[in-house]
PQR file with spaces between the fields and no chain letter, atoms N, CA, C, O and H, PARSE charges and radii, in Angstrom:
ATOM       1  N    MET     1      14.682   15.244    7.572 -0.4000 1.5000
ATOM       2  CA   MET     1      14.101   14.646    7.783 -0.0000 2.0000
ATOM       3  C    MET     1      13.427   13.179    6.881  0.5500 1.7000
ATOM       4  O    MET     1      12.426   13.335    6.182 -0.5500 1.4000
ATOM       5  N    ALA     2      14.149   11.694    7.008 -0.4000 1.5000
ATOM       6  CA   ALA     2      14.233   11.023    6.492 -0.0000 2.0000
ATOM       7  C    ALA     2      13.193    9.857    5.990  0.5500 1.7000
ATOM       8  O    ALA     2      13.498    8.673    5.848 -0.5500 1.4000
ATOM       9  H    ALA     2      14.962   11.567    7.576  0.4000 1.0000
ATOM      10  N    ASN     3      11.886   10.440    5.748 -0.4000 1.5000
ATOM      11  CA   ASN     3      10.361    9.302    6.141 -0.0000 2.0000
ATOM      12  C    ASN     3      11.324    7.207    6.011  0.5500 1.7000
ATOM      13  O    ASN     3      11.860    6.495    5.161 -0.5500 1.4000
ATOM      14  H    ASN     3      11.638   11.402    5.864  0.4000 1.0000
ATOM      15  N    SER     4      10.924    7.166    7.632 -0.4000 1.5000
ATOM      16  CA   SER     4      11.215    6.257    7.918 -0.0000 2.0000
ATOM      17  C    SER     4      10.447    4.820    7.142  0.5500 1.7000
ATOM      18  O    SER     4      10.655    3.723    7.661 -0.5500 1.4000
ATOM      19  H    SER     4      10.489    7.745    8.322  0.4000 1.0000
ATOM      20  N    ASN     5       9.522    4.920    5.826 -0.4000 1.5000
ATOM      21  CA   ASN     5       8.386    4.323    5.597 -0.0000 2.0000
ATOM      22  C    ASN     5       9.568    4.103    4.321  0.5500 1.7000
ATOM      23  O    ASN     5       9.966    3.022    3.887 -0.5500 1.4000
ATOM      24  H    ASN     5       9.353    5.811    5.404  0.4000 1.0000
ATOM      25  N    GLN     6       9.858    5.069    4.011 -0.4000 1.5000
ATOM      26  CA   GLN     6      10.031    4.736    2.371 -0.0000 2.0000
ATOM      27  C    GLN     6      11.006    3.460    1.778  0.5500 1.7000
ATOM      28  O    GLN     6      11.546    3.474    0.672 -0.5500 1.4000
ATOM      29  H    GLN     6       9.534    5.947    4.364  0.4000 1.0000
ATOM      30  N    ASN     7      11.115    2.158    2.960 -0.4000 1.5000
ATOM      31  CA   ASN     7      12.758    0.833    2.099 -0.0000 2.0000
ATOM      32  C    ASN     7      11.287    0.003    1.797  0.5500 1.7000
ATOM      33  O    ASN     7      11.085   -0.683    0.795 -0.5500 1.4000
ATOM      34  H    ASN     7      10.676    2.147    3.858  0.4000 1.0000
ATOM      35  N    GLU     8       9.669    0.385    3.637 -0.4000 1.5000
ATOM      36  CA   GLU     8       9.247   -0.824    3.881 -0.0000 2.0000
ATOM      37  C    GLU     8       8.011   -0.613    3.025  0.5500 1.7000
ATOM      38  O    GLU     8       7.334    0.365    2.709 -0.5500 1.4000
ATOM      39  H    GLU     8       9.833    0.942    4.451  0.4000 1.0000
ATOM      40  N    VAL     9       7.972   -2.528    2.658 -0.4000 1.5000
ATOM      41  CA   VAL     9       7.160   -3.419    1.056 -0.0000 2.0000
ATOM      42  C    VAL     9       5.914   -4.171    1.788  0.5500 1.7000
ATOM      43  O    VAL     9       6.317   -5.288    2.114 -0.5500 1.4000
ATOM      44  H    VAL     9       8.522   -3.323    2.915  0.4000 1.0000
ATOM      45  N    ILE    10       4.880   -4.030    2.080 -0.4000 1.5000
ATOM      46  CA   ILE    10       3.735   -4.577    2.433 -0.0000 2.0000
ATOM      47  C    ILE    10       3.169   -5.889    1.805  0.5500 1.7000
ATOM      48  O    ILE    10       2.086   -5.717    1.246 -0.5500 1.4000
ATOM      49  H    ILE    10       4.553   -3.123    1.814  0.4000 1.0000
ATOM      50  N    ILE    11       3.446   -6.609    1.786 -0.4000 1.5000
ATOM      51  CA   ILE    11       2.576   -7.880    1.038 -0.0000 2.0000
ATOM      52  C    ILE    11       1.098   -8.106    0.896  0.5500 1.7000
ATOM      53  O    ILE    11       1.224   -7.562   -0.201 -0.5500 1.4000
ATOM      54  H    ILE    11       4.326   -6.750    2.240  0.4000 1.0000
ATOM      55  N    VAL    12       0.329   -8.275    0.932 -0.4000 1.5000
ATOM      56  CA   VAL    12      -1.330   -8.027    1.047 -0.0000 2.0000
ATOM      57  C    VAL    12      -1.487   -8.387   -0.358  0.5500 1.7000
ATOM      58  O    VAL    12      -0.856   -8.237   -1.405 -0.5500 1.4000
ATOM      59  H    VAL    12       0.226   -8.717    1.823  0.4000 1.0000
ATOM      60  N    SER    13      -2.864   -9.062    0.136 -0.4000 1.5000
ATOM      61  CA   SER    13      -4.510  -10.015   -0.854 -0.0000 2.0000
ATOM      62  C    SER    13      -5.327   -9.157   -1.583  0.5500 1.7000
ATOM      63  O    SER    13      -6.545   -9.318   -1.658 -0.5500 1.4000
ATOM      64  H    SER    13      -3.376   -9.184    0.986  0.4000 1.0000
ATOM      65  N    GLN    14      -4.861   -8.463   -1.997 -0.4000 1.5000
ATOM      66  CA   GLN    14      -5.934   -8.047   -2.889 -0.0000 2.0000
ATOM      67  C    GLN    14      -4.842   -6.459   -3.806  0.5500 1.7000
ATOM      68  O    GLN    14      -3.666   -6.096   -3.820 -0.5500 1.4000
ATOM      69  H    GLN    14      -3.871   -8.332   -1.936  0.4000 1.0000
ATOM      70  N    THR    15      -5.713   -6.151   -4.213 -0.4000 1.5000
ATOM      71  CA   THR    15      -5.685   -5.319   -5.854 -0.0000 2.0000
ATOM      72  C    THR    15      -5.248   -3.763   -4.736  0.5500 1.7000
ATOM      73  O    THR    15      -4.279   -3.102   -4.362 -0.5500 1.4000
ATOM      74  H    THR    15      -6.669   -6.446   -4.201  0.4000 1.0000
ATOM      75  N    ARG    16      -6.728   -3.847   -4.605 -0.4000 1.5000
ATOM      76  CA   ARG    16      -7.300   -2.376   -3.736 -0.0000 2.0000
ATOM      77  C    ARG    16      -7.098   -2.252   -2.308  0.5500 1.7000
ATOM      78  O    ARG    16      -7.843   -2.959   -1.629 -0.5500 1.4000
ATOM      79  H    ARG    16      -7.514   -4.385   -4.908  0.4000 1.0000
ATOM      80  N    ILE    17      -5.753   -1.072   -1.305 -0.4000 1.5000
ATOM      81  CA   ILE    17      -5.780   -1.102    0.036 -0.0000 2.0000
ATOM      82  C    ILE    17      -5.886    0.279    0.374  0.5500 1.7000
ATOM      83  O    ILE    17      -5.888    1.335   -0.258 -0.5500 1.4000
ATOM      84  H    ILE    17      -5.148   -0.498   -1.856  0.4000 1.0000
ATOM      85  N    ALA    18      -5.985   -0.101    1.714 -0.4000 1.5000
ATOM      86  CA   ALA    18      -6.470    1.772    2.023 -0.0000 2.0000
ATOM      87  C    ALA    18      -4.145    2.080    3.156  0.5500 1.7000
ATOM      88  O    ALA    18      -3.209    1.582    3.782 -0.5500 1.4000
ATOM      89  H    ALA    18      -5.983   -0.959    2.227  0.4000 1.0000
ATOM      90  N    CYS    19      -4.369    2.513    2.921 -0.4000 1.5000
ATOM      91  CA   CYS    19      -2.975    3.771    3.941 -0.0000 2.0000
ATOM      92  C    CYS    19      -4.049    4.588    4.411  0.5500 1.7000
ATOM      93  O    CYS    19      -5.050    5.198    4.034 -0.5500 1.4000
ATOM      94  H    CYS    19      -5.129    2.919    2.413  0.4000 1.0000
ATOM      95  N    ASP    20      -3.302    4.282    5.501 -0.4000 1.5000
ATOM      96  CA   ASP    20      -2.699    5.838    6.566 -0.0000 2.0000
ATOM      97  C    ASP    20      -1.528    6.230    7.503  0.5500 1.7000
ATOM      98  O    ASP    20      -1.247    6.799    8.558 -0.5500 1.4000
ATOM      99  H    ASP    20      -2.489    3.787    5.806  0.4000 1.0000
ATOM     100  N    GLY    21      -0.983    5.500    6.344 -0.4000 1.5000
ATOM     101  CA   GLY    21       0.174    6.178    7.674 -0.0000 2.0000
ATOM     102  C    GLY    21       1.298    5.081    8.673  0.5500 1.7000
ATOM     103  O    GLY    21       2.488    5.182    8.971 -0.5500 1.4000
ATOM     104  H    GLY    21      -1.211    5.038    5.487  0.4000 1.0000
ATOM     105  N    GLY    22       0.255    4.065    8.969 -0.4000 1.5000
ATOM     106  CA   GLY    22       0.658    3.258   10.296 -0.0000 2.0000
ATOM     107  C    GLY    22       0.316    4.590   11.626  0.5500 1.7000
ATOM     108  O    GLY    22       0.024    4.185   12.752 -0.5500 1.4000
ATOM     109  H    GLY    22      -0.711    3.983    8.726  0.4000 1.0000
ATOM     110  N    GLY    23       0.368    5.695   11.433 -0.4000 1.5000
ATOM     111  CA   GLY    23       1.090    6.330   12.369 -0.0000 2.0000
ATOM     112  C    GLY    23      -0.165    6.918   13.027  0.5500 1.7000
ATOM     113  O    GLY    23      -0.234    8.147   13.030 -0.5500 1.4000
ATOM     114  H    GLY    23       0.605    6.024   10.519  0.4000 1.0000
ATOM     115  N    GLY    24      -1.185    6.213   13.596 -0.4000 1.5000
ATOM     116  CA   GLY    24      -1.937    6.752   13.945 -0.0000 2.0000
ATOM     117  C    GLY    24      -2.235    7.805   13.782  0.5500 1.7000
ATOM     118  O    GLY    24      -2.397    8.153   12.612 -0.5500 1.4000
ATOM     119  H    GLY    24      -1.129    5.214   13.594  0.4000 1.0000
ATOM     120  N    ALA    25      -2.467    8.911   14.995 -0.4000 1.5000
ATOM     121  CA   ALA    25      -2.573   10.733   14.855 -0.0000 2.0000
ATOM     122  C    ALA    25      -1.745   10.927   13.968  0.5500 1.7000
ATOM     123  O    ALA    25      -1.867   11.895   13.216 -0.5500 1.4000
ATOM     124  H    ALA    25      -2.335    8.628   15.945  0.4000 1.0000
ATOM     125  N    LEU    26      -0.517    9.881   13.837 -0.4000 1.5000
ATOM     126  CA   LEU    26       0.918   10.860   13.016 -0.0000 2.0000
ATOM     127  C    LEU    26       0.926   11.025   12.440  0.5500 1.7000
ATOM     128  O    LEU    26       1.379   12.113   12.083 -0.5500 1.4000
ATOM     129  H    LEU    26      -0.418    9.095   14.447  0.4000 1.0000
ATOM     130  N    GLY    27      -0.006    9.364   10.915 -0.4000 1.5000
ATOM     131  CA   GLY    27      -0.059    9.257   10.145 -0.0000 2.0000
ATOM     132  C    GLY    27      -0.375   10.244    8.804  0.5500 1.7000
ATOM     133  O    GLY    27       0.390   11.089    8.337 -0.5500 1.4000
ATOM     134  H    GLY    27      -0.374    8.480   11.205  0.4000 1.0000
ATOM     135  N    HIS    28      -1.335    9.990    8.465 -0.4000 1.5000
ATOM     136  CA   HIS    28      -1.273   10.952    7.039 -0.0000 2.0000
ATOM     137  C    HIS    28      -3.099    9.916    6.654  0.5500 1.7000
ATOM     138  O    HIS    28      -3.315    8.719    6.844 -0.5500 1.4000
ATOM     139  H    HIS    28      -1.956    9.304    8.845  0.4000 1.0000
ATOM     140  N    PRO    29      -3.928   10.837    6.174 -0.5600 1.5000
ATOM     141  CA   PRO    29      -5.325   10.926    5.442  0.2800 2.0000
ATOM     142  C    PRO    29      -5.787    9.441    5.252  0.5500 1.7000
ATOM     143  O    PRO    29      -5.485    9.577    4.067 -0.5500 1.4000
ATOM     144  N    LYS    30      -6.135    8.445    5.302 -0.4000 1.5000
ATOM     145  CA   LYS    30      -6.558    7.528    4.487 -0.0000 2.0000
ATOM     146  C    LYS    30      -6.708    7.973    3.605  0.5500 1.7000
ATOM     147  O    LYS    30      -7.412    8.976    3.488 -0.5500 1.4000
ATOM     148  H    LYS    30      -6.381    8.334    6.265  0.4000 1.0000
ATOM     149  N    VAL    31      -5.907    7.212    2.321 -0.4000 1.5000
ATOM     150  CA   VAL    31      -6.243    7.042    0.782 -0.0000 2.0000
ATOM     151  C    VAL    31      -6.494    5.079    0.091  0.5500 1.7000
ATOM     152  O    VAL    31      -5.764    4.099    0.242 -0.5500 1.4000
ATOM     153  H    VAL    31      -5.335    6.397    2.416  0.4000 1.0000
ATOM     154  N    TRP    32      -7.417    5.186   -0.414 -0.4000 1.5000
ATOM     155  CA   TRP    32      -7.356    3.887   -0.813 -0.0000 2.0000
ATOM     156  C    TRP    32      -6.458    4.077   -2.330  0.5500 1.7000
ATOM     157  O    TRP    32      -6.315    5.165   -2.889 -0.5500 1.4000
ATOM     158  H    TRP    32      -8.009    5.982   -0.537  0.4000 1.0000
ATOM     159  N    LEU    33      -5.804    2.526   -2.928 -0.4000 1.5000
ATOM     160  CA   LEU    33      -5.164    2.285   -3.569 -0.0000 2.0000
ATOM     161  C    LEU    33      -4.778    1.262   -4.049  0.5500 1.7000
ATOM     162  O    LEU    33      -4.167    0.416   -3.395 -0.5500 1.4000
ATOM     163  H    LEU    33      -5.920    1.643   -2.474  0.4000 1.0000
ATOM     164  N    ASP    34      -5.214    1.092   -5.931 -0.4000 1.5000
ATOM     165  CA   ASP    34      -5.655    0.907   -6.005 -0.0000 2.0000
ATOM     166  C    ASP    34      -4.501    0.115   -7.257  0.5500 1.7000
ATOM     167  O    ASP    34      -3.921    0.916   -7.989 -0.5500 1.4000
ATOM     168  H    ASP    34      -5.710    1.779   -6.462  0.4000 1.0000
ATOM     169  N    MET    35      -4.206   -1.368   -7.470 -0.4000 1.5000
ATOM     170  CA   MET    35      -2.562   -1.678   -8.077 -0.0000 2.0000
ATOM     171  C    MET    35      -3.033   -1.730  -10.123  0.5500 1.7000
ATOM     172  O    MET    35      -2.347   -1.947  -11.121 -0.5500 1.4000
ATOM     173  H    MET    35      -4.678   -2.019   -6.875  0.4000 1.0000
ATOM     174  N    GLY    36      -4.364   -1.438   -9.932 -0.4000 1.5000
ATOM     175  CA   GLY    36      -4.886   -2.270  -11.776 -0.0000 2.0000
ATOM     176  C    GLY    36      -4.225   -2.640  -12.384  0.5500 1.7000
ATOM     177  O    GLY    36      -4.465   -1.484  -12.037 -0.5500 1.4000
ATOM     178  H    GLY    36      -4.921   -1.262   -9.121  0.4000 1.0000
ATOM     179  N    GLN    37      -3.080   -3.333  -13.443 -0.4000 1.5000
ATOM     180  CA   GLN    37      -2.939   -4.603  -14.497 -0.0000 2.0000
ATOM     181  C    GLN    37      -1.984   -4.767  -13.265  0.5500 1.7000
ATOM     182  O    GLN    37      -2.063   -5.944  -12.913 -0.5500 1.4000
ATOM     183  H    GLN    37      -2.885   -4.272  -13.726  0.4000 1.0000
ATOM     184  N    ASP    38      -0.982   -3.970  -12.340 -0.4000 1.5000
ATOM     185  CA   ASP    38       0.522   -4.018  -11.336 -0.0000 2.0000
ATOM     186  C    ASP    38       0.167   -4.717  -10.155  0.5500 1.7000
ATOM     187  O    ASP    38      -0.816   -4.718   -9.414 -0.5500 1.4000
ATOM     188  H    ASP    38      -0.918   -3.014  -12.626  0.4000 1.0000
ATOM     189  N    ASN    39       1.841   -5.635  -10.216 -0.4000 1.5000
ATOM     190  CA   ASN    39       1.423   -5.897   -8.220 -0.0000 2.0000
ATOM     191  C    ASN    39       2.074   -5.478   -7.510  0.5500 1.7000
ATOM     192  O    ASN    39       2.706   -6.153   -6.697 -0.5500 1.4000
ATOM     193  H    ASN    39       2.639   -5.635  -10.818  0.4000 1.0000
ATOM     194  N    THR    40       2.147   -3.492   -7.657 -0.4000 1.5000
ATOM     195  CA   THR    40       2.500   -3.533   -6.820 -0.0000 2.0000
ATOM     196  C    THR    40       2.284   -2.093   -6.578  0.5500 1.7000
ATOM     197  O    THR    40       2.043   -1.703   -7.721 -0.5500 1.4000
ATOM     198  H    THR    40       1.635   -2.944   -8.317  0.4000 1.0000
ATOM     199  N    VAL    41       2.190   -0.636   -5.501 -0.4000 1.5000
ATOM     200  CA   VAL    41       1.170    0.189   -5.520 -0.0000 2.0000
ATOM     201  C    VAL    41       2.089    0.814   -4.691  0.5500 1.7000
ATOM     202  O    VAL    41       2.801    0.007   -4.094 -0.5500 1.4000
ATOM     203  H    VAL    41       2.386   -0.953   -4.572  0.4000 1.0000
ATOM     204  N    ARG    42       2.432    2.614   -4.328 -0.4000 1.5000
ATOM     205  CA   ARG    42       3.371    2.770   -3.668 -0.0000 2.0000
ATOM     206  C    ARG    42       2.317    4.175   -2.991  0.5500 1.7000
ATOM     207  O    ARG    42       1.408    4.670   -3.658 -0.5500 1.4000
ATOM     208  H    ARG    42       1.853    3.269   -4.813  0.4000 1.0000
ATOM     209  N    CYS    43       2.564    4.494   -2.020 -0.4000 1.5000
ATOM     210  CA   CYS    43       1.841    5.386   -1.421 -0.0000 2.0000
ATOM     211  C    CYS    43       1.913    6.942   -2.059  0.5500 1.7000
ATOM     212  O    CYS    43       3.137    7.066   -2.019 -0.5500 1.4000
ATOM     213  H    CYS    43       3.303    4.093   -1.478  0.4000 1.0000
ATOM     214  N    LYS    44       1.649    7.633   -2.365 -0.4000 1.5000
ATOM     215  CA   LYS    44       1.561    8.997   -2.452 -0.0000 2.0000
ATOM     216  C    LYS    44       1.933    9.867   -1.380  0.5500 1.7000
ATOM     217  O    LYS    44       2.235   11.039   -1.605 -0.5500 1.4000
ATOM     218  H    LYS    44       0.655    7.532   -2.397  0.4000 1.0000
ATOM     219  N    TYR    45       1.932    9.418   -0.325 -0.4000 1.5000
ATOM     220  CA   TYR    45       2.253   10.416    1.338 -0.0000 2.0000
ATOM     221  C    TYR    45       3.343    9.802    1.943  0.5500 1.7000
ATOM     222  O    TYR    45       4.309   10.494    2.267 -0.5500 1.4000
ATOM     223  H    TYR    45       1.686    8.466   -0.142  0.4000 1.0000
ATOM     224  N    CYS    46       3.327    8.266    2.200 -0.4000 1.5000
ATOM     225  CA   CYS    46       4.310    7.909    3.022 -0.0000 2.0000
ATOM     226  C    CYS    46       5.654    6.851    2.060  0.5500 1.7000
ATOM     227  O    CYS    46       6.352    5.943    2.510 -0.5500 1.4000
ATOM     228  H    CYS    46       2.543    7.704    1.938  0.4000 1.0000
ATOM     229  N    ASP    47       5.622    7.321    0.909 -0.4000 1.5000
ATOM     230  CA   ASP    47       6.023    5.989    0.348 -0.0000 2.0000
ATOM     231  C    ASP    47       6.173    4.095    0.274  0.5500 1.7000
ATOM     232  O    ASP    47       6.644    3.125   -0.321 -0.5500 1.4000
ATOM     233  H    ASP    47       5.055    8.059    0.543  0.4000 1.0000
ATOM     234  N    ARG    48       5.302    4.616    1.468 -0.4000 1.5000
ATOM     235  CA   ARG    48       5.427    2.354    1.363 -0.0000 2.0000
ATOM     236  C    ARG    48       4.696    2.170    0.233  0.5500 1.7000
ATOM     237  O    ARG    48       3.713    2.706   -0.278 -0.5500 1.4000
ATOM     238  H    ARG    48       4.920    5.404    1.951  0.4000 1.0000
ATOM     239  N    VAL    49       5.646    1.007   -0.102 -0.4000 1.5000
ATOM     240  CA   VAL    49       4.653   -0.164   -1.307 -0.0000 2.0000
ATOM     241  C    VAL    49       4.247   -1.813   -0.962  0.5500 1.7000
ATOM     242  O    VAL    49       4.743   -2.831   -0.480 -0.5500 1.4000
ATOM     243  H    VAL    49       6.445    0.571    0.313  0.4000 1.0000
ATOM     244  N    PHE    50       3.299   -1.428   -1.420 -0.4000 1.5000
ATOM     245  CA   PHE    50       2.248   -2.554   -0.817 -0.0000 2.0000
ATOM     246  C    PHE    50       2.439   -3.074   -2.227  0.5500 1.7000
ATOM     247  O    PHE    50       2.303   -2.472   -3.292 -0.5500 1.4000
ATOM     248  H    PHE    50       2.896   -0.601   -1.812  0.4000 1.0000
ATOM     249  N    ALA    51       2.902   -4.750   -1.909 -0.4000 1.5000
ATOM     250  CA   ALA    51       2.450   -5.664   -3.211 -0.0000 2.0000
ATOM     251  C    ALA    51       1.754   -6.519   -2.917  0.5500 1.7000
ATOM     252  O    ALA    51       1.274   -6.474   -1.784 -0.5500 1.4000
ATOM     253  H    ALA    51       3.012   -5.238   -1.043  0.4000 1.0000
ATOM     254  N    LEU    52       1.261   -8.132   -4.185 -0.4000 1.5000
ATOM     255  CA   LEU    52       1.219   -8.579   -3.973 -0.0000 2.0000
ATOM     256  C    LEU    52       1.262   -9.109   -3.803  0.5500 1.7000
ATOM     257  O    LEU    52       2.426   -9.250   -4.178 -0.5500 1.4000
ATOM     258  H    LEU    52       1.651   -8.169   -5.105  0.4000 1.0000
ATOM     259  N    ASP    53       0.835  -10.742   -3.074 -0.4000 1.5000
ATOM     260  CA   ASP    53       0.803  -11.705   -2.430 -0.0000 2.0000
ATOM     261  C    ASP    53       1.702  -12.382   -4.126  0.5500 1.7000
ATOM     262  O    ASP    53       1.329  -11.681   -5.066 -0.5500 1.4000
ATOM     263  H    ASP    53      -0.110  -10.627   -2.769  0.4000 1.0000
ATOM     264  N    PRO    54       2.744  -13.548   -4.601 -0.5600 1.5000
ATOM     265  CA   PRO    54       2.444  -14.218   -5.775  0.2800 2.0000
ATOM     266  C    PRO    54       1.508  -14.884   -5.692  0.5500 1.7000
ATOM     267  O    PRO    54       1.196  -15.325   -6.798 -0.5500 1.4000
ATOM     268  N    ASN    55       0.328  -15.466   -4.244 -0.4000 1.5000
ATOM     269  CA   ASN    55      -0.737  -16.586   -4.007 -0.0000 2.0000
ATOM     270  C    ASN    55      -2.194  -15.967   -3.828  0.5500 1.7000
ATOM     271  O    ASN    55      -3.360  -16.354   -3.907 -0.5500 1.4000
ATOM     272  H    ASN    55       0.581  -15.108   -3.346  0.4000 1.0000
ATOM     273  N    ALA    56      -1.294  -14.458   -3.460 -0.4000 1.5000
ATOM     274  CA   ALA    56      -3.024  -14.300   -3.701 -0.0000 2.0000
ATOM     275  C    ALA    56      -4.866  -15.127   -4.893  0.5500 1.7000
ATOM     276  O    ALA    56      -4.776  -16.191   -5.505 -0.5500 1.4000
ATOM     277  H    ALA    56      -0.347  -14.144   -3.396  0.4000 1.0000
ATOM     278  N    VAL    57      -5.760  -14.551   -4.877 -0.4000 1.5000
ATOM     279  CA   VAL    57      -5.847  -15.268   -5.341 -0.0000 2.0000
ATOM     280  C    VAL    57      -6.737  -13.903   -5.982  0.5500 1.7000
ATOM     281  O    VAL    57      -7.776  -14.546   -5.835 -0.5500 1.4000
ATOM     282  H    VAL    57      -5.833  -13.687   -4.380  0.4000 1.0000
ATOM     283  N    THR    58      -7.042  -13.090   -6.339 -0.4000 1.5000
ATOM     284  CA   THR    58      -7.425  -11.945   -7.023 -0.0000 2.0000
ATOM     285  C    THR    58      -8.784  -12.213   -8.115  0.5500 1.7000
ATOM     286  O    THR    58      -8.480  -12.658   -9.222 -0.5500 1.4000
ATOM     287  H    THR    58      -6.197  -12.568   -6.458  0.4000 1.0000
ATOM     288  N    VAL    59     -10.605  -11.894   -7.768 -0.4000 1.5000
ATOM     289  CA   VAL    59     -11.072  -11.628   -8.432 -0.0000 2.0000
ATOM     290  C    VAL    59     -11.004  -10.138   -9.293  0.5500 1.7000
ATOM     291  O    VAL    59     -10.584   -9.003   -9.066 -0.5500 1.4000
ATOM     292  H    VAL    59     -10.852  -11.533   -6.869  0.4000 1.0000
ATOM     293  N    ALA    60     -11.924  -11.119  -10.825 -0.4000 1.5000
ATOM     294  CA   ALA    60     -12.175   -9.574  -12.134 -0.0000 2.0000
ATOM     295  C    ALA    60     -13.201   -9.045  -11.310  0.5500 1.7000
ATOM     296  O    ALA    60     -13.766  -10.005  -10.788 -0.5500 1.4000
ATOM     297  H    ALA    60     -12.265  -12.041  -11.009  0.4000 1.0000
ATOM     298  N    HIS    61     -13.706   -7.989  -10.948 -0.4000 1.5000
ATOM     299  CA   HIS    61     -15.363   -7.633  -10.886 -0.0000 2.0000
ATOM     300  C    HIS    61     -15.721   -7.234  -12.298  0.5500 1.7000
ATOM     301  O    HIS    61     -16.876   -6.913  -12.575 -0.5500 1.4000
ATOM     302  H    HIS    61     -13.247   -7.209  -11.372  0.4000 1.0000
């Protein structure tokens, strides 16, 4: 069975985001993903790729 999220890229404005698979009860447990020094991160559960918007203003903590 192919994962429908495999090629999905979601543009985000923050380097730390949450993913729950987007399927409601059919999704997966909510996990927090941190891009670190990269501009993308992939969810280990659903393979969604989150990419930082190049125009996003990031704030160092």
